[in-house]
All heavy atoms as TSV, in Angstrom:
chain	resi	resn	atom	element	x	y	z
A	1	MET	N	N	109.013	63.682	125.568
A	1	MET	CA	C	108.739	64.821	124.739
A	1	MET	C	C	107.327	65.292	125.006
A	1	MET	O	O	106.412	64.452	125.159
A	1	MET	CB	C	108.942	64.486	123.275
A	1	MET	CG	C	109.125	65.653	122.387
A	1	MET	SD	S	109.358	65.331	120.597
A	1	MET	CE	C	110.570	64.030	120.648
A	2	THR	N	N	107.059	66.528	125.040
A	2	THR	CA	C	105.749	67.059	125.375
A	2	THR	C	C	104.852	66.979	124.196
A	2	THR	O	O	105.274	66.799	123.053
A	2	THR	CB	C	105.832	68.485	125.859
A	2	THR	OG1	O	106.262	69.328	124.803
A	2	THR	CG2	C	106.690	68.656	127.066
A	3	MET	N	N	103.573	67.063	124.466
A	3	MET	CA	C	102.573	67.020	123.357
A	3	MET	C	C	102.702	68.238	122.471
A	3	MET	O	O	102.515	68.148	121.267
A	3	MET	CB	C	101.175	67.010	124.008
A	3	MET	CG	C	100.102	66.816	122.943
A	3	MET	SD	S	100.260	65.259	122.120
A	3	MET	CE	C	98.845	64.445	122.662
A	4	LEU	N	N	103.090	69.401	123.046
A	4	LEU	CA	C	103.280	70.612	122.234
A	4	LEU	C	C	104.426	70.411	121.232
A	4	LEU	O	O	104.324	70.832	120.081
A	4	LEU	CB	C	103.552	71.783	123.148
A	4	LEU	CG	C	103.812	73.151	122.427
A	4	LEU	CD1	C	102.512	73.497	121.643
A	4	LEU	CD2	C	104.125	74.221	123.429
A	5	ALA	N	N	105.526	69.804	121.701
A	5	ALA	CA	C	106.611	69.531	120.776
A	5	ALA	C	C	106.258	68.558	119.663
A	5	ALA	O	O	106.611	68.750	118.462
A	5	ALA	CB	C	107.794	69.001	121.545
A	6	LEU	N	N	105.457	67.536	120.038
A	6	LEU	CA	C	105.028	66.620	118.964
A	6	LEU	C	C	104.071	67.220	117.986
A	6	LEU	O	O	104.220	66.984	116.771
A	6	LEU	CB	C	104.352	65.435	119.678
A	6	LEU	CG	C	105.238	64.450	120.434
A	6	LEU	CD1	C	104.411	63.428	121.187
A	6	LEU	CD2	C	106.221	63.812	119.557
A	7	LEU	N	N	103.174	68.069	118.409
A	7	LEU	CA	C	102.313	68.766	117.477
A	7	LEU	C	C	103.096	69.770	116.604
A	7	LEU	O	O	102.795	69.944	115.443
A	7	LEU	CB	C	101.206	69.545	118.265
A	7	LEU	CG	C	100.119	68.659	118.865
A	7	LEU	CD1	C	99.133	69.499	119.696
A	7	LEU	CD2	C	99.373	67.922	117.792
A	8	THR	N	N	104.092	70.402	117.179
A	8	THR	CA	C	104.919	71.280	116.397
A	8	THR	C	C	105.690	70.570	115.341
A	8	THR	O	O	105.752	71.013	114.203
A	8	THR	CB	C	105.891	72.072	117.362
A	8	THR	OG1	O	105.144	72.721	118.343
A	8	THR	CG2	C	106.747	73.012	116.581
A	9	ILE	N	N	106.221	69.427	115.684
A	9	ILE	CA	C	106.905	68.636	114.728
A	9	ILE	C	C	105.999	68.172	113.604
A	9	ILE	O	O	106.283	68.168	112.403
A	9	ILE	CB	C	107.581	67.438	115.359
A	9	ILE	CG1	C	108.786	67.951	116.221
A	9	ILE	CG2	C	108.144	66.441	114.393
A	9	ILE	CD1	C	109.360	66.866	117.080
A	10	LEU	N	N	104.759	67.717	113.982
A	10	LEU	CA	C	103.778	67.299	112.986
A	10	LEU	C	C	103.413	68.398	112.035
A	10	LEU	O	O	103.360	68.188	110.783
A	10	LEU	CB	C	102.521	66.774	113.672
A	10	LEU	CG	C	101.381	66.372	112.793
A	10	LEU	CD1	C	101.789	65.163	111.943
A	10	LEU	CD2	C	100.141	66.087	113.590
A	11	LEU	N	N	103.201	69.561	112.549
A	11	LEU	CA	C	102.848	70.724	111.709
A	11	LEU	C	C	104.028	71.124	110.801
A	11	LEU	O	O	103.830	71.426	109.605
A	11	LEU	CB	C	102.458	71.909	112.550
A	11	LEU	CG	C	101.036	71.880	113.074
A	11	LEU	CD1	C	100.819	73.061	114.012
A	11	LEU	CD2	C	100.024	71.920	111.979
A	12	LEU	N	N	105.246	71.060	111.326
A	12	LEU	CA	C	106.404	71.370	110.482
A	12	LEU	C	C	106.588	70.344	109.414
A	12	LEU	O	O	106.892	70.756	108.256
A	12	LEU	CB	C	107.681	71.440	111.356
A	12	LEU	CG	C	107.911	72.699	112.142
A	12	LEU	CD1	C	109.103	72.500	113.047
A	12	LEU	CD2	C	108.135	73.903	111.236
A	13	VAL	N	N	106.337	69.115	109.724
A	13	VAL	CA	C	106.509	68.089	108.671
A	13	VAL	C	C	105.413	68.259	107.557
A	13	VAL	O	O	105.760	68.209	106.360
A	13	VAL	CB	C	106.429	66.697	109.281
A	13	VAL	CG1	C	106.258	65.608	108.247
A	13	VAL	CG2	C	107.660	66.407	110.111
A	14	LEU	N	N	104.205	68.526	107.933
A	14	LEU	CA	C	103.119	68.685	106.988
A	14	LEU	C	C	103.340	69.933	106.108
A	14	LEU	O	O	103.220	69.842	104.884
A	14	LEU	CB	C	101.814	68.824	107.698
A	14	LEU	CG	C	101.269	67.561	108.312
A	14	LEU	CD1	C	100.005	67.792	109.097
A	14	LEU	CD2	C	101.088	66.458	107.274
A	15	VAL	N	N	103.719	71.047	106.708
A	15	VAL	CA	C	103.995	72.283	105.926
A	15	VAL	C	C	105.248	72.077	105.080
A	15	VAL	O	O	105.284	72.530	103.890
A	15	VAL	CB	C	104.137	73.472	106.873
A	15	VAL	CG1	C	104.699	74.667	106.164
A	15	VAL	CG2	C	102.760	73.754	107.483
A	16	GLY	N	N	106.285	71.425	105.625
A	16	GLY	CA	C	107.477	71.172	104.842
A	16	GLY	C	C	107.258	70.324	103.648
A	16	GLY	O	O	107.776	70.574	102.588
A	17	LEU	N	N	106.413	69.242	103.776
A	17	LEU	CA	C	106.102	68.455	102.613
A	17	LEU	C	C	105.347	69.208	101.581
A	17	LEU	O	O	105.516	69.036	100.359
A	17	LEU	CB	C	105.309	67.176	103.113
A	17	LEU	CG	C	106.132	66.158	103.817
A	17	LEU	CD1	C	105.153	65.045	104.355
A	17	LEU	CD2	C	107.246	65.582	102.986
A	18	LEU	N	N	104.420	70.081	102.022
A	18	LEU	CA	C	103.679	70.906	101.069
A	18	LEU	C	C	104.580	71.892	100.350
A	18	LEU	O	O	104.517	71.988	99.128
A	18	LEU	CB	C	102.610	71.643	101.870
A	18	LEU	CG	C	101.735	72.624	101.058
A	18	LEU	CD1	C	100.817	71.774	100.152
A	18	LEU	CD2	C	100.870	73.473	101.945
A	19	ILE	N	N	105.517	72.492	101.053
A	19	ILE	CA	C	106.447	73.424	100.450
A	19	ILE	C	C	107.403	72.666	99.449
A	19	ILE	O	O	107.675	73.155	98.351
A	19	ILE	CB	C	107.272	74.167	101.455
A	19	ILE	CG1	C	106.381	75.165	102.216
A	19	ILE	CG2	C	108.460	74.915	100.881
A	19	ILE	CD1	C	106.955	75.811	103.382
A	20	ALA	N	N	107.833	71.455	99.868
A	20	ALA	CA	C	108.706	70.734	98.963
A	20	ALA	C	C	107.959	70.299	97.692
A	20	ALA	O	O	108.522	70.365	96.589
A	20	ALA	CB	C	109.192	69.466	99.709
A	21	GLY	N	N	106.717	69.967	97.849
A	21	GLY	CA	C	105.922	69.646	96.635
A	21	GLY	C	C	105.697	70.794	95.749
A	21	GLY	O	O	105.807	70.666	94.524
A	22	VAL	N	N	105.432	71.934	96.348
A	22	VAL	CA	C	105.241	73.134	95.528
A	22	VAL	C	C	106.526	73.589	94.829
A	22	VAL	O	O	106.483	73.920	93.633
A	22	VAL	CB	C	104.728	74.313	96.392
A	22	VAL	CG1	C	104.767	75.646	95.674
A	22	VAL	CG2	C	103.254	74.053	96.828
A	23	LEU	N	N	107.626	73.483	95.517
A	23	LEU	CA	C	108.928	73.855	94.885
A	23	LEU	C	C	109.281	72.877	93.736
A	23	LEU	O	O	109.718	73.249	92.670
A	23	LEU	CB	C	110.050	73.842	95.895
A	23	LEU	CG	C	110.090	75.042	96.862
A	23	LEU	CD1	C	111.173	74.786	97.905
A	23	LEU	CD2	C	110.339	76.316	96.101
A	24	THR	N	N	109.057	71.591	93.968
A	24	THR	CA	C	109.344	70.622	92.930
A	24	THR	C	C	108.446	70.806	91.704
A	24	THR	O	O	108.867	70.729	90.572
A	24	THR	CB	C	109.156	69.156	93.509
A	24	THR	OG1	O	109.970	69.061	94.697
A	24	THR	CG2	C	109.577	68.166	92.539
A	25	TYR	N	N	107.178	71.087	91.942
A	25	TYR	CA	C	106.276	71.276	90.861
A	25	TYR	C	C	106.634	72.579	90.102
A	25	TYR	O	O	106.651	72.561	88.833
A	25	TYR	CB	C	104.805	71.400	91.358
A	25	TYR	CG	C	103.851	71.722	90.273
A	25	TYR	CD1	C	103.438	70.739	89.371
A	25	TYR	CD2	C	103.276	73.016	90.113
A	25	TYR	CE1	C	102.574	70.992	88.386
A	25	TYR	CE2	C	102.402	73.286	89.116
A	25	TYR	CZ	C	102.036	72.269	88.251
A	25	TYR	OH	O	101.151	72.541	87.240
A	26	ALA	N	N	106.971	73.622	90.820
A	26	ALA	CA	C	107.323	74.894	90.118
A	26	ALA	C	C	108.554	74.751	89.300
A	26	ALA	O	O	108.653	75.219	88.134
A	26	ALA	CB	C	107.510	76.023	91.146
A	27	VAL	N	N	109.577	74.013	89.823
A	27	VAL	CA	C	110.781	73.851	89.053
A	27	VAL	C	C	110.545	72.868	87.858
A	27	VAL	O	O	111.122	73.004	86.819
A	27	VAL	CB	C	111.953	73.313	90.021
A	27	VAL	CG1	C	113.130	72.909	89.213
A	27	VAL	CG2	C	112.265	74.447	90.982
A	28	HIS	N	N	109.676	71.907	88.079
A	28	HIS	CA	C	109.363	70.987	86.983
A	28	HIS	C	C	108.683	71.719	85.832
A	28	HIS	O	O	108.951	71.421	84.661
A	28	HIS	CB	C	108.465	69.878	87.440
A	28	HIS	CG	C	108.044	68.883	86.431
A	28	HIS	ND1	N	108.996	67.992	85.885
A	28	HIS	CD2	C	106.907	68.681	85.822
A	28	HIS	CE1	C	108.349	67.275	84.969
A	28	HIS	NE2	N	107.113	67.649	84.898
A	29	ARG	N	N	107.835	72.692	86.168
A	29	ARG	CA	C	107.158	73.416	85.116
A	29	ARG	C	C	108.044	74.453	84.440
A	29	ARG	O	O	107.820	74.842	83.308
A	29	ARG	CB	C	105.939	74.156	85.734
A	29	ARG	CG	C	104.878	73.240	86.229
A	29	ARG	CD	C	104.223	72.423	85.157
A	29	ARG	NE	N	103.372	73.291	84.331
A	29	ARG	CZ	C	102.852	72.924	83.172
A	29	ARG	NH1	N	103.070	71.733	82.747
A	29	ARG	NH2	N	102.140	73.747	82.514
A	30	HIS	N	N	109.076	74.930	85.177
A	30	HIS	CA	C	110.003	75.947	84.649
A	30	HIS	C	C	111.428	75.387	84.773
A	30	HIS	O	O	112.105	75.776	85.751
A	30	HIS	CB	C	109.839	77.267	85.329
A	30	HIS	CG	C	108.410	77.801	85.300
A	30	HIS	ND1	N	107.952	78.367	84.148
A	30	HIS	CD2	C	107.485	77.851	86.234
A	30	HIS	CE1	C	106.691	78.701	84.396
A	30	HIS	NE2	N	106.381	78.450	85.616
A	31	PRO	N	N	111.917	74.564	83.907
A	31	PRO	CA	C	113.203	73.894	84.065
A	31	PRO	C	C	114.379	74.842	84.137
A	31	PRO	O	O	115.470	74.494	84.565
A	31	PRO	CB	C	113.320	72.965	82.917
A	31	PRO	CG	C	112.026	72.991	82.272
A	31	PRO	CD	C	111.234	74.095	82.704
A	32	LYS	N	N	114.192	76.062	83.670
A	32	LYS	CA	C	115.323	76.998	83.677
A	32	LYS	C	C	115.723	77.436	85.059
A	32	LYS	O	O	116.793	77.910	85.289
A	32	LYS	CB	C	114.949	78.292	82.846
A	32	LYS	CG	C	114.734	78.025	81.394
A	32	LYS	CD	C	114.384	79.273	80.675
A	32	LYS	CE	C	114.089	78.988	79.216
A	32	LYS	NZ	N	113.700	80.170	78.454
A	33	LEU	N	N	114.796	77.241	86.011
A	33	LEU	CA	C	115.085	77.697	87.382
A	33	LEU	C	C	116.184	76.863	88.069
A	33	LEU	O	O	117.133	77.368	88.639
A	33	LEU	CB	C	113.840	77.659	88.230
A	33	LEU	CG	C	112.686	78.617	87.787
A	33	LEU	CD1	C	111.483	78.395	88.659
A	33	LEU	CD2	C	113.138	80.047	87.850
A	34	ALA	N	N	116.013	75.548	88.007
A	34	ALA	CA	C	116.981	74.653	88.667
A	34	ALA	C	C	116.614	73.240	88.299
A	34	ALA	O	O	115.597	73.008	87.732
A	34	ALA	CB	C	117.070	74.859	90.187
A	35	GLN	N	N	117.415	72.302	88.781
A	35	GLN	CA	C	117.109	70.900	88.589
A	35	GLN	C	C	116.065	70.506	89.600
A	35	GLN	O	O	116.211	70.720	90.794
A	35	GLN	CB	C	118.364	70.070	88.766
A	35	GLN	CG	C	119.378	70.338	87.701
A	35	GLN	CD	C	120.672	69.548	88.007
A	35	GLN	OE1	O	120.819	68.898	89.034
A	35	GLN	NE2	N	121.571	69.588	87.011
A	36	PRO	N	N	114.953	69.862	89.115
A	36	PRO	CA	C	113.867	69.501	90.060
A	36	PRO	C	C	114.341	68.600	91.213
A	36	PRO	O	O	113.819	68.750	92.348
A	36	PRO	CB	C	112.877	68.776	89.172
A	36	PRO	CG	C	113.163	69.260	87.793
A	36	PRO	CD	C	114.648	69.537	87.749
A	37	PHE	N	N	115.198	67.689	90.931
A	37	PHE	CA	C	115.602	66.733	92.001
A	37	PHE	C	C	116.332	67.439	93.159
A	37	PHE	O	O	116.090	67.185	94.328
A	37	PHE	CB	C	116.471	65.642	91.391
A	37	PHE	CG	C	116.791	64.532	92.336
A	37	PHE	CD1	C	115.771	63.650	92.700
A	37	PHE	CD2	C	118.034	64.348	92.850
A	37	PHE	CE1	C	116.024	62.638	93.611
A	37	PHE	CE2	C	118.318	63.322	93.717
A	37	PHE	CZ	C	117.311	62.447	94.121
A	38	THR	N	N	117.166	68.410	92.785
A	38	THR	CA	C	117.940	69.129	93.775
A	38	THR	C	C	117.016	69.990	94.643
A	38	THR	O	O	117.128	70.006	95.855
A	38	THR	CB	C	119.005	70.016	93.118
A	38	THR	OG1	O	119.808	69.186	92.260
A	38	THR	CG2	C	119.880	70.717	94.156
A	39	VAL	N	N	116.129	70.702	93.983
A	39	VAL	CA	C	115.170	71.558	94.794
A	39	VAL	C	C	114.280	70.669	95.590
A	39	VAL	O	O	113.922	71.038	96.722
A	39	VAL	CB	C	114.400	72.444	93.797
A	39	VAL	CG1	C	113.315	73.183	94.476
A	39	VAL	CG2	C	115.317	73.412	93.054
A	40	GLY	N	N	113.818	69.611	95.062
A	40	GLY	CA	C	112.931	68.697	95.771
A	40	GLY	C	C	113.601	68.074	97.006
A	40	GLY	O	O	112.891	67.812	97.962
A	41	LEU	N	N	114.873	67.971	97.044
A	41	LEU	CA	C	115.557	67.384	98.171
A	41	LEU	C	C	116.048	68.456	99.165
A	41	LEU	O	O	116.361	68.139	100.344
A	41	LEU	CB	C	116.715	66.497	97.760
A	41	LEU	CG	C	116.382	65.188	97.122
A	41	LEU	CD1	C	117.668	64.476	96.678
A	41	LEU	CD2	C	115.614	64.369	98.046
A	42	THR	N	N	116.175	69.678	98.702
A	42	THR	CA	C	116.651	70.734	99.568
A	42	THR	C	C	115.645	71.038	100.687
A	42	THR	O	O	116.050	71.253	101.851
A	42	THR	CB	C	116.988	71.974	98.751
A	42	THR	OG1	O	117.987	71.650	97.807
A	42	THR	CG2	C	117.566	73.096	99.664
A	43	ALA	N	N	114.412	71.195	100.319
A	43	ALA	CA	C	113.375	71.511	101.267
A	43	ALA	C	C	113.260	70.485	102.414
A	43	ALA	O	O	113.249	70.870	103.565
A	43	ALA	CB	C	112.066	71.794	100.611
A	44	PRO	N	N	113.180	69.178	102.054
A	44	PRO	CA	C	113.100	68.222	103.138
A	44	PRO	C	C	114.371	68.165	103.984
A	44	PRO	O	O	114.329	67.861	105.185
A	44	PRO	CB	C	112.921	66.894	102.434
A	44	PRO	CG	C	112.312	67.217	101.139
A	44	PRO	CD	C	112.836	68.590	100.773
A	45	ALA	N	N	115.525	68.431	103.411
A	45	ALA	CA	C	116.775	68.479	104.158
A	45	ALA	C	C	116.709	69.607	105.257
A	45	ALA	O	O	117.111	69.344	106.348
A	45	ALA	CB	C	117.999	68.662	103.271
A	46	LEU	N	N	116.225	70.758	104.816
A	46	LEU	CA	C	116.116	71.818	105.770
A	46	LEU	C	C	115.076	71.501	106.861
A	46	LEU	O	O	115.258	71.847	108.009
A	46	LEU	CB	C	115.716	73.142	105.064
A	46	LEU	CG	C	116.797	73.751	104.136
A	46	LEU	CD1	C	116.243	74.917	103.388
A	46	LEU	CD2	C	117.991	74.137	104.957
A	47	LEU	N	N	113.998	70.872	106.464
A	47	LEU	CA	C	112.936	70.480	107.363
A	47	LEU	C	C	113.481	69.509	108.391
A	47	LEU	O	O	113.155	69.590	109.578
A	47	LEU	CB	C	111.749	69.912	106.644
A	47	LEU	CG	C	110.625	69.357	107.517
A	47	LEU	CD1	C	109.909	70.526	108.242
A	47	LEU	CD2	C	109.639	68.593	106.699
A	48	SER	N	N	114.270	68.519	107.902
A	48	SER	CA	C	114.782	67.572	108.879
A	48	SER	C	C	115.761	68.166	109.854
A	48	SER	O	O	115.883	67.746	111.012
A	48	SER	CB	C	115.486	66.389	108.106
A	48	SER	OG	O	116.574	66.845	107.396
A	49	ALA	N	N	116.491	69.134	109.411
A	49	ALA	CA	C	117.381	69.911	110.291
A	49	ALA	C	C	116.614	70.615	111.415
A	49	ALA	O	O	116.979	70.630	112.629
A	49	ALA	CB	C	118.247	70.903	109.569
A	50	ILE	N	N	115.495	71.180	111.041
A	50	ILE	CA	C	114.648	71.906	112.057
A	50	ILE	C	C	114.019	70.911	112.996
A	50	ILE	O	O	114.016	71.152	114.243
A	50	ILE	CB	C	113.581	72.771	111.318
A	50	ILE	CG1	C	114.258	73.911	110.543
A	50	ILE	CG2	C	112.556	73.331	112.318
A	50	ILE	CD1	C	113.322	74.623	109.609
A	51	VAL	N	N	113.551	69.818	112.498
A	51	VAL	CA	C	112.881	68.813	113.390
A	51	VAL	C	C	113.952	68.208	114.297
A	51	VAL	O	O	113.668	68.000	115.469
A	51	VAL	CB	C	112.211	67.711	112.475
A	51	VAL	CG1	C	111.833	66.535	113.354
A	51	VAL	CG2	C	110.970	68.291	111.818
A	52	ALA	N	N	115.162	67.961	113.815
A	52	ALA	CA	C	116.227	67.462	114.658
A	52	ALA	C	C	116.597	68.417	115.804
A	52	ALA	O	O	116.847	68.012	116.941
A	52	ALA	CB	C	117.452	67.131	113.844
A	53	ALA	N	N	116.536	69.663	115.489
A	53	ALA	CA	C	116.856	70.695	116.538
A	53	ALA	C	C	115.720	70.708	117.561
A	53	ALA	O	O	116.024	70.874	118.771
A	53	ALA	CB	C	116.980	72.072	115.870
A	54	ILE	N	N	114.497	70.560	117.166
A	54	ILE	CA	C	113.397	70.534	118.138
A	54	ILE	C	C	113.472	69.270	118.985
A	54	ILE	O	O	113.263	69.322	120.179
A	54	ILE	CB	C	112.031	70.683	117.453
A	54	ILE	CG1	C	111.916	72.053	116.822
A	54	ILE	CG2	C	110.895	70.347	118.366
A	54	ILE	CD1	C	110.675	72.219	115.989
A	55	THR	N	N	113.678	68.114	118.429
A	55	THR	CA	C	113.698	66.870	119.121
A	55	THR	C	C	114.955	66.737	120.056
A	55	THR	O	O	114.897	65.944	120.990
A	55	THR	CB	C	113.601	65.648	118.233
A	55	THR	OG1	O	114.670	65.719	117.291
A	55	THR	CG2	C	112.277	65.642	117.510
A	56	ALA	N	N	115.999	67.462	119.739
A	56	ALA	CA	C	117.211	67.378	120.561
A	56	ALA	C	C	117.047	68.032	121.926
A	56	ALA	O	O	117.821	67.840	122.829
A	56	ALA	CB	C	118.347	67.957	119.826
A	57	ARG	N	N	116.094	68.912	122.046
A	57	ARG	CA	C	115.892	69.660	123.302
A	57	ARG	C	C	115.452	68.806	124.413
A	57	ARG	O	O	114.823	67.968	124.529
A	57	ARG	CB	C	114.882	70.760	123.112
A	57	ARG	CG	C	115.441	71.907	122.325
A	57	ARG	CD	C	114.451	73.001	122.283
A	57	ARG	NE	N	115.040	74.122	121.581
A	57	ARG	CZ	C	114.416	75.295	121.522
A	57	ARG	NH1	N	113.252	75.461	122.003
A	57	ARG	NH2	N	115.008	76.260	120.872
């Protein structure tokens, strides 16, 4: 795997964790939106799908 792919994956993971944290916090503060656990797991699931697609190349 090239260094560019590794850096891309690292950036995606960092941004994905940040987005997951923000979504979980927002839903925790406003429970009417959705269940915090579901929203907190949806973002990392999407992130792992993107990372898997990059590493499969």
